[in-house]
C-alpha positions as CSV (number, residue, x, y, z in Angstrom):
1,M,72.7,190.2,277.7
2,R,74.5,187.8,275.5
3,K,71.7,185.3,275.7
4,H,69.2,188.0,274.7
5,Q,71.3,188.8,271.6
6,Q,71.6,185.1,270.7
7,Y,67.8,184.8,271.0
8,K,67.3,187.8,268.8
9,C,69.6,186.5,266.1
10,L,67.9,183.1,266.1
11,K,64.5,184.7,265.9
12,S,65.6,186.8,262.8
13,L,67.1,183.7,261.1
14,L,63.9,181.7,261.7
15,L,61.8,184.5,260.3
16,K,63.9,184.7,257.1
17,K,63.6,180.9,256.6
18,L,59.9,181.1,257.1
19,N,59.6,183.9,254.6
20,T,61.6,181.9,252.1
21,L,59.4,178.8,252.6
22,L,56.3,180.9,252.2
23,I,57.6,182.4,248.9
24,L,58.5,178.9,247.6
25,L,55.1,177.6,248.6
26,F,53.4,180.5,246.8
27,L,55.5,180.0,243.6
28,S,54.9,176.3,243.7
29,T,51.1,176.8,244.1
30,S,51.2,179.4,241.2
31,V,53.1,177.0,238.9
32,F,50.8,174.2,239.8
33,S,47.8,176.4,239.2
34,Q,49.1,177.5,235.8
35,K,49.9,173.9,234.8
36,K,46.5,172.8,235.9
37,E,44.9,175.7,233.8
38,L,47.1,174.7,230.8
39,N,46.1,171.1,231.0
40,K,42.4,172.1,231.4
41,N,42.7,174.2,228.2
42,I,44.4,171.4,226.3
43,D,41.6,169.0,227.5
44,S,39.1,171.6,226.2
45,I,40.8,171.5,222.7
46,A,40.7,167.7,222.7
47,F,37.0,167.9,223.7
48,Y,36.2,170.4,220.9
49,L,38.0,168.2,218.3
50,K,36.3,165.0,219.5
51,N,32.8,166.4,219.6
52,A,33.0,168.5,216.4
53,K,30.0,166.8,214.8
54,G,26.6,167.8,213.5
55,V,25.4,171.4,213.9
56,N,28.2,172.2,216.4
57,K,31.0,171.0,214.1
58,F,32.4,174.3,212.8
59,L,31.6,176.2,216.1
60,Y,33.7,173.7,218.1
61,L,36.5,173.5,215.5
62,K,36.8,177.3,215.4
63,R,37.0,177.4,219.2
64,A,39.8,174.8,219.1
65,V,41.7,176.9,216.6
66,L,41.4,180.1,218.6
67,L,42.2,178.4,221.9
68,S,45.3,176.8,220.3
69,E,46.4,180.2,219.1
70,E,45.9,181.7,222.5
71,L,48.0,179.0,224.2
72,K,50.7,179.4,221.5
73,I,51.3,175.7,221.1
74,D,52.7,175.1,217.6
75,S,51.5,171.5,217.1
76,L,48.0,172.3,218.2
77,I,47.8,175.5,216.0
78,K,48.7,173.4,212.9
79,Q,46.5,170.4,213.8
80,T,43.3,172.5,214.5
81,S,43.8,174.8,211.5
82,I,44.3,171.9,209.1
83,E,41.2,170.0,210.5
84,Y,39.1,173.1,210.2
85,A,40.2,173.5,206.6
86,K,39.6,169.8,205.8
87,Q,36.0,170.0,207.0
88,S,35.5,173.3,205.1
89,Y,36.8,171.7,201.9
90,F,34.3,168.8,202.2
91,I,31.4,171.3,202.1
92,K,33.0,173.6,199.5
93,D,33.3,176.5,202.1
94,T,35.9,178.9,200.6
95,L,35.6,181.3,203.6
96,G,36.5,178.5,206.0
97,L,39.5,177.6,203.9
98,T,40.6,181.2,203.8
99,F,40.3,181.4,207.6
100,S,42.6,178.4,208.1
101,T,45.0,179.7,205.4
102,N,45.4,183.0,207.2
103,K,46.0,181.3,210.5
104,L,48.8,179.1,209.0
105,L,50.4,182.1,207.3
106,K,50.3,184.1,210.5
107,H,52.0,181.1,212.3
108,F,54.7,181.0,209.6
109,Q,55.4,184.7,210.0
110,L,55.7,184.4,213.8
111,K,57.6,181.1,214.0
112,K,59.1,180.7,210.5
113,D,57.6,177.2,210.3
114,S,57.9,176.2,206.7
115,F,55.4,173.3,207.1
116,S,52.7,175.9,207.9
117,L,53.7,177.8,204.7
118,A,53.5,174.7,202.5
119,K,50.1,173.8,204.0
120,A,48.8,177.4,203.5
121,Y,49.7,177.2,199.8
122,H,48.0,173.8,199.6
123,L,44.8,175.2,201.1
124,E,45.0,178.2,198.7
125,A,45.1,175.6,195.9
126,L,42.0,173.9,197.2
127,N,40.2,177.3,197.4
128,H,40.9,177.9,193.7
129,K,39.9,174.3,192.9
130,I,36.5,174.9,194.3
131,K,36.2,178.0,192.2
132,N,37.4,176.0,189.1
133,N,40.4,178.3,188.6
134,L,42.6,175.4,187.5
135,D,45.7,177.5,186.4
136,S,45.8,179.1,189.9
137,T,45.2,175.7,191.5
138,F,48.1,174.2,189.7
139,Y,50.3,177.3,190.6
140,Y,49.7,177.0,194.4
141,Y,50.1,173.2,194.3
142,H,53.5,173.8,192.7
143,K,54.4,176.4,195.3
144,S,53.4,174.1,198.1
145,K,55.5,171.3,196.5
146,N,58.6,173.5,196.3
147,V,58.4,174.4,200.0
148,S,58.1,170.7,200.8
149,I,61.2,170.0,198.7
150,V,63.2,172.3,200.9
151,L,61.8,170.5,204.0
152,K,62.6,167.1,202.3
153,D,59.1,166.0,203.1
154,S,58.7,163.2,200.4
155,I,55.1,162.4,201.4
156,E,53.8,166.0,200.9
157,I,55.9,166.4,197.7
158,G,54.4,163.2,196.2
159,R,50.8,164.2,197.1
160,R,51.2,167.7,195.6
161,L,52.7,166.2,192.4
162,L,49.7,163.8,192.2
163,S,47.2,166.7,192.5
164,M,49.1,168.6,189.7
165,A,49.0,165.5,187.5
166,I,45.3,165.0,188.0
167,I,44.7,168.6,186.8
168,Q,46.9,168.0,183.8
169,V,45.1,164.8,182.7
170,K,41.7,166.5,183.2
171,E,42.8,169.4,181.0
172,L,44.2,166.9,178.3
173,D,47.8,167.8,179.0
174,F,48.8,164.1,178.9
175,L,52.5,164.6,178.2
176,G,52.7,167.0,181.1
177,C,50.8,164.6,183.3
178,E,53.3,161.8,182.4
179,I,56.3,163.9,183.4
180,T,54.6,165.0,186.7
181,T,53.6,161.5,187.8
182,I,57.1,160.1,187.0
183,E,58.6,162.8,189.2
184,G,56.1,162.0,192.0
185,L,57.0,158.3,191.8
186,K,60.7,159.2,192.5
187,Y,59.6,160.5,195.9
188,I,56.9,157.9,196.8
189,E,58.2,154.6,195.6
190,P,61.2,154.5,198.0
191,I,59.1,155.2,201.0
192,K,56.2,152.8,199.9
193,R,53.4,155.2,200.7
194,Y,50.9,152.8,199.1
195,R,47.7,154.9,198.9
196,T,49.5,157.8,197.1
197,L,51.6,155.2,195.1
198,I,48.4,153.5,193.8
199,S,46.9,156.8,192.7
200,L,50.1,157.8,190.9
201,Y,50.2,154.5,189.0
202,Q,46.6,154.9,188.1
203,T,46.9,158.5,187.0
204,L,50.0,157.7,184.9
205,G,48.1,154.8,183.3
206,N,45.2,157.1,182.5
207,A,47.6,159.5,180.7
208,L,49.3,156.8,178.8
209,G,45.9,155.4,177.7
210,H,44.9,158.7,176.3
211,L,48.3,158.9,174.5
212,K,47.3,155.6,172.7
213,K,49.8,153.5,174.6
214,P,47.5,150.8,176.1
215,K,50.3,148.3,176.8
216,E,52.3,150.8,178.8
217,A,49.2,152.0,180.6
218,R,48.3,148.4,181.5
219,D,51.7,147.8,183.0
220,Y,51.2,150.7,185.5
221,Y,47.6,149.5,186.3
222,I,49.0,146.1,187.1
223,K,51.6,147.6,189.4
224,A,48.8,149.4,191.2
225,K,46.8,146.2,191.4
226,K,49.7,144.3,193.0
227,I,50.1,146.8,195.9
228,S,46.4,147.5,196.4
229,K,46.3,144.6,198.9
230,F,48.4,146.8,201.3
231,N,45.5,149.3,201.6
232,T,44.3,148.7,205.2
233,V,40.9,150.3,204.7
234,K,38.6,147.6,203.3
235,H,36.2,149.8,201.2
236,R,39.2,151.7,199.7
237,R,40.9,148.4,198.9
238,E,37.8,147.0,197.2
239,R,37.2,150.3,195.3
240,N,40.8,150.4,194.0
241,Y,40.6,146.7,192.9
242,L,37.4,147.3,190.9
243,N,38.7,150.6,189.3
244,L,41.8,148.7,188.2
245,L,39.8,145.8,186.7
246,S,37.8,148.4,184.7
247,N,41.0,150.3,183.6
248,I,42.9,147.1,182.6
249,G,39.8,145.9,180.7
250,M,39.8,149.2,178.7
251,T,43.4,148.8,177.7
252,Y,42.5,145.4,176.1
253,K,39.5,147.0,174.5
254,D,41.7,149.7,172.9
255,E,44.0,146.9,171.6
256,G,41.0,145.1,170.0
257,N,41.1,142.2,172.4
258,L,37.4,142.3,173.2
259,K,37.2,138.8,174.7
260,K,39.8,139.6,177.4
261,A,38.2,143.0,178.1
262,T,34.7,141.3,178.5
263,S,36.1,138.7,180.9
264,L,37.6,141.4,183.2
265,F,34.4,143.5,183.2
266,K,32.3,140.5,184.1
267,E,34.8,139.5,186.8
268,G,34.2,142.9,188.4
269,L,30.4,142.7,188.0
270,N,30.3,139.4,189.8
271,Y,31.6,141.1,193.0
272,D,29.2,140.6,195.9
273,S,26.5,143.3,196.3
274,L,28.5,145.5,193.9
275,E,25.7,148.1,193.0
276,T,24.9,148.6,196.7
277,K,28.5,148.8,198.1
278,H,30.3,150.5,195.2
279,P,27.7,152.1,192.8
280,E,30.2,154.2,190.8
281,Q,32.4,151.2,190.1
282,Y,29.3,149.1,189.1
283,Q,28.2,151.8,186.7
284,A,31.7,152.0,185.1
285,L,32.1,148.3,184.7
286,L,28.6,147.8,183.2
287,G,29.0,150.8,181.0
288,N,32.4,149.6,179.7
289,L,31.0,146.1,179.0
290,S,28.1,147.6,177.1
291,S,30.6,149.6,175.0
292,V,32.2,146.3,174.0
293,Y,28.8,144.9,173.0
294,F,28.3,148.1,170.9
295,R,31.7,147.6,169.2
296,E,30.9,144.0,168.5
297,G,27.6,145.1,166.7
298,K,25.4,143.8,169.5
299,T,23.5,147.1,169.6
300,E,20.4,145.9,171.4
301,K,22.4,144.3,174.2
302,A,24.5,147.5,174.5
303,I,21.3,149.6,174.8
304,E,20.0,147.4,177.5
305,G,23.2,147.8,179.5
306,Y,23.4,151.6,178.9
307,K,19.8,152.0,180.2
308,I,20.6,150.0,183.4
309,V,23.6,152.3,184.0
310,L,21.6,155.4,183.4
311,K,19.0,154.2,185.9
312,S,21.7,153.6,188.5
313,R,23.2,157.1,187.9
314,I,19.9,158.7,188.3
315,K,19.5,156.9,191.6
316,T,22.9,158.2,192.9
317,K,22.1,161.7,191.5
318,N,25.3,161.8,189.4
319,L,24.4,164.4,186.8
320,Y,27.9,164.5,185.2
321,S,27.8,160.7,184.5
322,Q,24.2,160.8,183.4
323,S,25.2,163.1,180.5
324,V,27.7,160.3,179.5
325,S,25.0,157.7,179.5
326,H,22.6,159.8,177.5
327,S,25.3,160.4,174.9
328,F,26.0,156.6,174.6
329,L,22.3,155.8,174.3
330,S,21.9,158.5,171.6
331,E,24.8,157.0,169.6
332,A,23.4,153.4,169.9
333,Y,19.8,154.5,168.9
334,L,21.2,156.4,166.0
335,K,23.0,153.3,164.8
336,N,19.7,151.3,165.2
337,K,17.9,154.0,163.2
338,K,15.6,154.8,166.1
339,Y,15.9,158.5,165.4
340,A,13.3,159.8,167.9
341,L,14.9,158.1,170.8
342,A,18.4,159.1,169.6
343,K,17.3,162.7,169.5
344,K,15.6,162.5,172.9
345,H,18.8,161.3,174.6
346,A,21.0,163.7,172.7
347,N,18.9,166.6,173.9
348,R,19.0,165.4,177.5
349,G,22.7,164.7,177.3
350,L,23.3,168.2,175.9
351,E,21.3,169.7,178.8
352,L,23.1,167.8,181.5
353,G,26.5,168.3,179.8
354,K,26.1,172.0,179.9
355,K,24.8,172.0,183.4
356,T,27.8,170.0,184.7
357,R,30.4,171.5,182.3
358,N,31.1,168.1,180.7
359,N,32.3,169.6,177.5
360,K,33.2,166.3,175.9
361,Q,29.6,165.1,176.1
362,V,28.3,168.5,175.0
363,L,30.3,168.1,171.8
364,E,29.2,164.5,171.2
365,C,25.5,165.5,171.7
366,L,25.8,168.5,169.4
367,N,27.4,166.3,166.7
368,F,24.5,163.7,167.0
369,L,21.8,166.5,166.9
370,S,23.4,168.0,163.8
371,K,22.9,164.6,162.1
372,L,19.4,164.0,163.6
373,T,17.9,167.4,162.5
374,K,17.7,169.2,159.2
375,G,17.9,172.7,157.6
376,E,18.6,175.7,159.9
377,T,18.3,173.6,163.1
378,A,21.1,171.2,161.9
379,K,23.2,174.2,160.8
380,K,22.7,175.8,164.2
381,Y,23.9,172.7,166.1
382,L,26.9,172.4,163.8
383,E,27.9,176.0,164.2
384,E,27.6,175.6,168.0
385,Y,29.8,172.4,167.8
386,I,32.5,174.2,165.8
387,K,32.5,177.3,168.1
388,L,32.8,175.1,171.3
389,S,35.4,172.9,169.7
390,D,37.6,175.9,168.8
391,S,37.2,177.5,172.2
392,L,38.1,174.3,174.0
393,F,41.2,173.9,171.8
394,T,42.3,177.5,172.6
395,R,41.6,177.0,176.4
396,E,43.5,173.6,176.3
397,R,46.5,175.3,174.6
398,N,46.5,178.2,177.0
399,L,46.4,175.9,180.1
400,K,49.2,173.8,178.7
401,N,51.3,176.9,178.2
402,Q,50.4,178.1,181.7
403,F,51.5,174.8,183.2
404,A,54.8,174.9,181.3
405,K,55.3,178.6,182.3
406,V,54.8,177.8,186.0
407,R,57.5,175.1,185.8
408,Y,59.9,177.2,183.7
409,E,59.6,180.3,186.0
410,T,60.2,178.2,189.2
411,E,63.2,176.3,187.8
412,K,64.7,179.6,186.5
413,K,64.2,181.3,189.9
414,D,65.8,178.3,191.8
415,K,68.8,178.4,189.4
416,E,69.1,182.2,189.9
417,N,69.0,181.9,193.7
418,A,71.6,179.2,193.7
419,G,74.1,181.2,191.6
420,L,73.3,184.7,193.1
421,K,76.0,184.6,195.7
422,E,78.7,183.5,193.3
423,E,77.6,186.1,190.7
424,N,77.7,189.0,193.3
425,I,81.3,188.0,194.3
426,K,82.4,188.0,190.6
427,N,80.7,191.4,190.0
428,Q,82.5,192.9,193.0
429,L,85.9,191.6,191.9
430,L,85.3,192.9,188.3
431,L,84.2,196.3,189.6
432,E,87.4,196.6,191.7
433,S,89.5,195.6,188.7
434,E,87.9,198.2,186.5
435,Q,88.4,201.0,189.0
436,Q,92.1,200.1,189.3
437,Q,92.5,200.4,185.5
438,K,91.1,203.9,185.2
439,T,94.3,205.8,185.2
440,I,94.8,209.4,184.2
441,G,97.0,208.5,181.3
442,W,94.3,206.3,179.7
443,L,91.7,209.0,180.1
444,I,93.9,211.6,178.4
445,A,94.8,209.2,175.5
446,G,91.2,208.2,175.1
447,A,90.0,211.8,175.1
448,S,92.5,212.7,172.4
449,I,91.4,209.8,170.1
450,L,87.7,210.6,170.7
451,F,88.3,214.2,169.8
452,I,90.1,213.4,166.5
453,G,87.5,210.9,165.3
454,F,84.4,212.5,166.7
455,G,83.4,214.4,163.6
456,T,83.9,211.5,161.2
457,S,82.2,209.0,163.5
458,I,79.0,211.2,163.8
459,A,78.5,211.4,160.0
460,F,79.3,207.7,159.5
461,S,77.0,206.6,162.3
462,R,74.1,208.7,161.2
463,R,74.2,207.3,157.7
464,K,74.5,203.7,159.0
465,K,71.6,204.3,161.4
466,L,69.3,205.5,158.6
467,L,70.1,202.5,156.4
468,F,69.5,200.2,159.4
469,D,66.1,201.8,160.2
470,A,65.1,201.4,156.6
471,K,65.9,197.6,156.7
472,L,63.9,197.2,160.0
473,Q,61.0,199.0,158.3
474,Q,61.1,196.5,155.5
475,V,61.0,193.6,157.9
476,E,58.0,195.1,159.7
477,T,56.2,195.6,156.4
478,R,56.8,192.0,155.3
479,E,55.6,190.8,158.7
480,K,52.3,192.7,158.2
481,E,51.9,191.1,154.8
482,R,52.4,187.6,156.3
483,Q,49.8,188.3,159.0
484,Q,47.3,189.4,156.3
485,I,47.9,186.3,154.3
486,A,47.5,184.1,157.4
487,K,44.2,185.9,158.3
488,S,42.9,185.3,154.8
489,L,43.8,181.6,154.9
490,H,42.1,181.1,158.3
491,D,39.0,183.3,157.9
492,E,38.2,182.9,154.2
493,V,39.9,179.8,152.7
494,A,39.4,177.6,155.7
495,G,35.8,178.8,156.2
496,D,34.9,178.0,152.6
497,I,36.5,174.6,152.9
498,R,34.5,173.9,156.1
499,M,31.2,174.8,154.4
500,L,32.1,172.6,151.3
501,H,33.0,169.8,153.7
502,L,29.6,170.1,155.3
503,K,27.8,169.9,151.9
504,L,29.8,166.8,150.9
505,T,29.0,165.1,154.2
506,K,25.3,165.9,153.8
507,K,25.5,164.2,150.3
508,N,27.2,161.1,151.8
509,Q,30.4,161.8,149.8
510,I,32.4,160.6,152.7
511,E,35.8,159.9,150.9
512,E,35.7,163.3,149.3
513,A,34.9,164.9,152.6
514,K,37.9,163.1,154.3
515,S,40.2,164.3,151.5
516,L,38.9,167.9,151.9
517,D,39.4,167.6,155.7
518,V,43.2,166.9,155.1
519,I,43.4,170.0,152.9
520,K,41.6,172.0,155.6
521,E,44.1,170.9,158.2
522,N,47.0,171.7,155.9
523,V,45.6,175.2,155.3
524,R,45.1,175.7,159.1
525,N,48.7,174.6,159.8
526,L,50.1,176.9,157.1
527,S,48.0,179.7,158.6
528,H,49.4,179.1,162.1
529,Q,53.0,179.0,160.7
530,L,52.5,182.3,159.0
531,S,50.8,184.0,161.9
532,S,52.0,184.8,165.3
533,E,51.2,187.0,168.3
534,S,52.3,190.7,168.2
535,F,55.2,191.5,170.4
536,N,53.2,194.6,171.6
537,E,50.6,192.2,173.0
538,V,52.7,189.1,174.1
539,S,56.2,189.6,175.4
540,F,59.2,188.0,173.6
541,K,59.9,185.8,176.6
542,D,56.3,184.5,176.8
543,Q,56.3,183.8,173.0
544,I,59.5,181.7,173.5
545,I,57.9,179.8,176.4
546,N,54.9,179.1,174.2
547,L,57.1,177.9,171.4
548,I,59.0,175.6,173.7
549,S,55.7,174.3,175.0
550,D,54.5,173.6,171.4
551,F,57.5,171.4,170.6
552,F,57.6,169.8,174.1
553,D,58.1,166.0,174.1
554,T,59.5,163.6,176.7
555,N,62.3,162.7,174.2
556,F,62.9,166.2,173.0
557,R,63.9,168.9,175.6
558,I,64.4,172.6,175.0
559,K,66.1,174.8,177.6
560,A,66.2,178.6,177.5
561,E,69.1,180.2,179.4
562,K,69.6,183.8,180.5
563,I,66.5,185.0,178.6
564,D,65.9,187.6,181.4
565,N,69.5,189.0,181.0
566,V,68.2,190.9,177.9
567,D,66.0,194.0,178.2
568,W,63.5,192.9,175.6
569,K,61.3,196.0,176.0
570,N,64.0,198.2,174.4
571,I,64.7,195.8,171.6
572,N,63.2,196.6,168.2
573,N,60.2,194.3,167.2
574,A,61.9,193.5,163.9
575,I,64.9,192.1,165.7
576,K,62.7,190.1,168.0
577,R,60.8,188.8,165.0
578,T,64.0,187.7,163.3
579,L,65.3,185.9,166.4
580,F,61.9,184.2,166.9
581,L,61.7,182.9,163.3
582,T,65.3,181.7,163.5
583,I,64.7,179.9,166.8
584,R,61.6,178.2,165.3
585,E,63.4,177.2,162.2
586,S,66.3,175.8,164.2
587,I,64.0,173.7,166.5
588,Q,62.2,172.3,163.5
589,N,65.4,171.3,161.8
590,A,66.9,169.8,164.9
591,K,63.8,167.7,165.6
592,K,63.0,166.7,162.0
593,Y,66.4,166.2,160.4
594,A,69.0,166.0,163.2
595,A,67.1,163.6,165.5
596,A,68.3,165.8,168.4
597,K,67.1,165.1,172.0
598,N,68.3,168.4,173.6
599,I,68.4,172.0,172.4
600,I,69.9,174.9,174.4
601,L,68.9,178.5,173.7
602,S,71.4,181.0,175.3
603,F,70.7,184.8,175.3
604,S,72.9,187.8,176.1
605,E,73.3,191.4,175.3
606,T,75.8,194.3,175.4
607,K,75.1,198.0,174.9
608,K,75.4,197.6,171.2
609,A,74.2,194.1,170.3
610,V,72.0,191.1,171.1
611,F,73.5,187.6,171.1
612,L,71.9,184.2,170.6
613,T,73.5,180.8,170.6
614,I,71.5,177.7,169.6
615,S,73.1,174.3,170.2
616,D,71.8,170.8,169.8
617,N,73.1,167.2,170.3
618,G,71.8,165.9,167.0
619,K,73.6,163.9,164.3
620,G,75.1,167.0,162.7
621,F,76.2,167.4,159.1
622,N,79.3,167.8,157.0
623,M,80.1,171.5,156.6
624,G,81.9,170.8,153.4
625,D,78.7,169.6,151.8
626,K,77.3,172.6,149.8
627,K,73.8,171.1,149.6
628,N,72.7,172.9,152.8
629,G,68.9,173.1,153.2
630,I,66.8,176.1,152.4
631,G,66.1,176.6,156.1
632,I,69.7,177.5,156.9
633,K,69.8,179.8,153.9
634,N,66.7,181.6,155.0
635,M,68.0,182.1,158.5
636,K,71.3,183.6,157.2
637,E,69.5,185.9,154.9
638,R,67.2,187.2,157.7
639,I,70.2,187.9,159.9
640,D,72.3,189.5,157.1
641,E,69.3,191.7,156.2
642,I,69.5,193.6,159.5
643,N,73.4,193.8,159.6
644,G,73.7,190.8,161.8
645,V,76.4,188.1,161.9
646,F,75.3,184.4,161.4
647,S,77.8,181.5,161.9
648,I,77.2,177.8,162.0
649,K,79.4,174.9,163.1
650,S,78.5,171.3,162.8
651,E,80.2,167.9,162.8
652,L,78.8,164.5,162.1
653,E,77.5,162.8,165.3
654,K,78.6,165.9,167.3
655,G,75.6,168.2,166.9
656,T,75.2,171.7,165.6
657,N,76.0,175.1,167.0
658,I,74.6,178.4,165.7
659,D,76.0,181.8,166.8
660,I,74.0,185.0,166.0
661,E,74.9,188.6,166.7
662,I,72.5,191.4,165.8
663,P,73.4,195.1,166.4
664,K,70.7,197.1,168.2
665,H,71.2,200.3,166.2
666,G,72.8,199.1,163.0
667,K,76.3,199.7,164.3
C-alpha cells in the first residue's frame, strides 16, 4: 500500500516537471520566433533602404518608414523618415516633405523626442523654401535651431544658422547675415566640423564683400581655403578651392588691384579639365576675368570671354546665370556703341531674368533698354525700372523687419519663460501681503475720506479730462497735417524732381542730374521722417520693432524691455505717437551725438499712467550747460503738452537717462 502511494506521488511530480518543461519550451520557441520575425522585418527595412533607387525609390522608402513605425523602433523611425524627406527635397516634392514632417511630429508627441521636433521644423523650413516663402523658411529654421540649443546639438545649431545666413545674404540683409554667421561660428569652430565651417566662412565673406569690406571678406575666404584640404570628398574639395580662388580674386578687384585679381582667376582657369569637371566654377572664373578686362578698357577681350561663358551656361541649361551673361554682354556692346547687339542681349537678359526671378539682372536690362530706345518705349522701360526698384526696396525692408522680429520675439519668449517661476512666487507673496493689510479700520477710514472728497473730485476730474481730450485732439490734428505734407513731398515734389532728372540725363547734363539726385534723396528722407504708419494699421509694438531694425548696427544695439507689459490697444493713439517720436529722437541723438553703443527702452504702466525709461551708455553731457539741443526741447514740449512729466539726467562719460510719465486720462 505504501509503495503504491510512493509510486503515485512520484508520477505526479514527474508530470508537473514535464508540464513545466513543455511550457518553458513553448515560451522559448515563441520568443525565438518573435525575435526571428523582428530580425526579418529589420532586414526588410535595410533591404528597402539599400534598394531605394530608380522607379522604386519612393515606394521602397515609404515601405521602410511604415514598417519602422509598425515595429516602434525609434532610431529606424527617425532614419527612414529623414531619408524619405531628403530624397523628396531633391525633386522638390512638397507632399513627400509633409509626409515625413508629420511622421516626425507624431513620433515627438508619442516619445517626447526633441530631436524629432527639431528635424520636423527643419523639414517645414525646406517645404517653404521650395515655395519661395523666405520669411516662413527663416522662421522654421529659427525654431529648429532653438530646439537644438536645448539639446546642446552644436552641429545642428550651426547648420540651421548657416541656412538662415544664406537667406539673409540672398535678401540683401548683410548686417543680419554677419551677426548670424558669427553666432554659427561660435558653435562650429570648437568642434571643427569642416564642411559647415567652410560654408560659414564663405557666407560671412560674401556678406562683408557686399558691405564694401573687401579686406575683412578676404580674411574669411583665406580661413576657408586653409581648412578646405580637410574635406575628404575630392570633388567637394576641388569645388571649394575654385570658389575661394574666385571670391578672393573679387576682393582684390574691389580694391582696384586688378593684376592680383587676374592672376588668381587665371590660376583657377588652368585647373585640369575645369569646364568638364566643374562647369559652374569655370563659368564664374572666366566671367570674373572678363569683368577685369572690361574694367581695364579691353572691351573686345571682355566680350569674347562673356560669349564663351554664355555658351557654357547654355550648355548646362543654367537660365538664371544666362541672364547675368546677357546683361554683361549688353553693357559691353553699349560701351562699344554696337547698339543693335546691346539691345538684343538686354532683351534676352530681361526675358530670362523675369523667368528665373533674377531681379538684379531685370533692373540692369531695363536700365540698358531705357538708354537704347527712344520716346514712349524708353519712357515705358524707365517707368518699369522705377516701379520694380521701389517694390524691391519695400520687400527688402519688410523681410529685414521680419527677420529682426523673429529674433526679437524668440529672445523675449525665452526671457519670459526663464523668469516666469520667480515672477509667480513674487506675485503670490504680494497677494498674501495685500490681503493681510485689508483691515476693517482702513476700510472705514478710506470710505469716510472718499465720501467727503467725492463731490469735489468729480467736478475737478471732469474739467481736467475735457482739457486733456482737447490736447490729445490737437496732437491728432497736427499728425494728420504732417502726414499730408509727407504725402505731398513724396508724390508731387519727388515725382517732379524725378521727371526733371530724366530730362537732364537725356540732355547729357550729368553733373546737374547728380546734384538733383541728391536733392531728390533729401526730399525722400524728409518725407519718410514726417510720415509713419497709422497705429490703427500697425501696432505700437511692431512700429517699435521696425524702428529698432532701421537703426540696427553691429556696434549700436537697442533693447526693448517689458513692451508687452503695457496694454497698447487701450492707449490713446496721440500718447503712442508722442512716445514713438520721443524714442526716435532719443535714438538719433544717442547715435549721432553721444556715440552710444547700447540703448535700453523700458516700458511699464499703472491704472493711471504709462511710463518709459530711455537709457544709453554714451558720452553724456553737462546738465549745467544751458545750450541743450532743440531735440531735447522738442521732446519735453511734446510730453508737457499732454500733461506728462519729462526728466533727464546725464553726466559726462556716464551716459544719459530719460524718464517719462504720461497720464492715460489727463489725471
